[in-house]
C-alpha positions in Angstrom: -6.1 59.2 79.4 -3.8 61.7 78.2 -1.7 58.7 77.5 -3.9 57.1 75.8 -4.8 60.9 73.4 -0.7 60.4 73.5 -0.5 57.8 71.1 -3.3 58.6 69.3 -3.0 61.3 67.1 1.0 59.2 67.1 -0.6 57.0 64.7 -2.1 58.9 63.0 1.1 60.7 62.4 1.9 58.3 61.9 -0.1 57.1 59.3 -0.4 61.1 57.8 3.4 60.1 56.8 3.4 56.8 54.9 3.1 56.8 51.5 -0.4 55.3 50.5 -1.5 52.9 47.1 -4.7 52.7 46.0 -5.9 49.3 45.9 -6.1 49.9 42.8 -2.5 50.7 41.6 0.8 48.5 42.6 3.1 50.2 44.8 6.0 48.3 43.2 8.3 49.6 39.9 8.3 47.3 37.1 11.0 47.1 35.3 10.7 47.1 30.4 11.0 43.4 29.6 14.4 42.7 27.4 13.4 42.9 23.9 15.4 39.4 23.7 13.4 37.8 26.1 11.2 34.9 24.4 8.3 32.7 26.7 8.8 30.1 24.9 12.3 29.5 24.7 12.7 31.5 28.8 9.9 29.9 30.0 9.6 26.1 31.1 6.5 25.5 31.4 5.6 26.8 28.1 9.7 25.2 26.2 8.4 21.7 27.8 4.9 21.6 26.9 6.3 22.3 22.9 8.1 19.7 23.3 5.3 17.8 24.2 3.3 18.4 21.4 5.6 18.0 18.8 6.1 14.6 21.1 2.4 14.3 20.8 2.1 14.9 17.1 4.4 12.1 16.5 3.4 9.4 18.5 -0.2 10.3 16.0 1.9 9.7 13.8 3.5 6.6 15.0 -0.4 4.8 15.9 -0.8 6.0 12.2 1.7 4.0 10.4 1.4 1.0 12.8 -2.5 0.8 12.3 -2.4 0.4 9.7 0.2 -2.1 8.8 -1.9 -3.9 11.4 -5.1 -3.8 8.5 -2.5 -4.6 5.7 -2.0 -8.3 8.0 -5.1 -9.2 8.3 -6.1 -8.5 5.7 -2.6 -10.7 3.9 -3.9 -13.4 7.0 -8.3 -13.2 5.9 -8.7 -16.0 3.3 -8.4 -16.0 -0.3 -10.6 -17.3 -2.6 -9.1 -19.5 -5.2 -8.6 -18.6 -8.8 -9.7 -20.7 -11.8 -6.2 -21.5 -12.6 -5.9 -22.7 -8.7 -9.1 -24.6 -8.9 -7.6 -26.3 -12.5 -4.3 -27.1 -11.7 -5.4 -28.5 -7.9 -8.1 -30.7 -10.3 -5.6 -32.3 -12.4 -3.2 -33.1 -10.2 -5.5 -35.0 -8.1 -6.8 -36.8 -11.1 -2.7 -37.5 -12.3 -2.1 -38.8 -8.9 -5.1 -41.3 -8.4 -4.3 -43.1 -12.2 -1.2 -43.1 -11.3 -2.9 -46.1 -9.5 -4.5 -47.9 -11.9 -1.6 -47.6 -14.1 0.9 -49.1 -11.4 -1.4 -52.1 -10.8 -2.0 -52.7 -14.2 2.0 -52.8 -14.7 2.7 -54.8 -11.5 0.6 -57.7 -12.2 1.7 -57.4 -16.2 5.6 -58.0 -14.7 4.2 -60.6 -12.6 3.5 -62.7 -15.6 6.0 -62.5 -17.1 8.2 -63.6 -14.7 6.0 -66.1 -14.0 5.9 -67.7 -17.2 10.1 -67.3 -16.7 10.2 -68.8 -13.8 7.4 -72.7 -14.5 8.4 -72.5 -17.9 4.9 -74.5 -20.0 4.3 -75.9 -16.7 2.1 -72.2 -15.5 0.6 -71.8 -19.1 -0.2 -75.8 -18.7 -1.9 -74.5 -14.9 -3.1 -71.1 -17.4 -4.7 -73.4 -20.1 -6.7 -75.5 -18.0 -7.8 -72.8 -15.6 -9.2 -71.4 -19.4 -10.8 -74.9 -20.1 -13.2 -74.7 -16.8 
């Protein structure tokens, strides 16, 4: 029994010798920060976050430019209504192209008639006159 009491008194003495720190205080002494310390430069998290934010801004800017270019391309790909000048020009081209066919047929017929007279001479005139008489 005496041994137990001796152990308890000894533990009590050692407990009192130890420096007691209250829960509201820190037991470590922290020296003052270096005045040249900048958290955005020296802290890896903050410096990378700053880089990430600058990259995000650049990507937003690039996306805006690409969206504008895509919108412009889509506008250019849309079918447009022809202008009045284009319609008139197209109409003139169609009329001219269609009028060439009768003119070529007329010239072909005229050239065949004149060539036949030169080939057959008076005989073709006899045939033509006999066709007109009947």
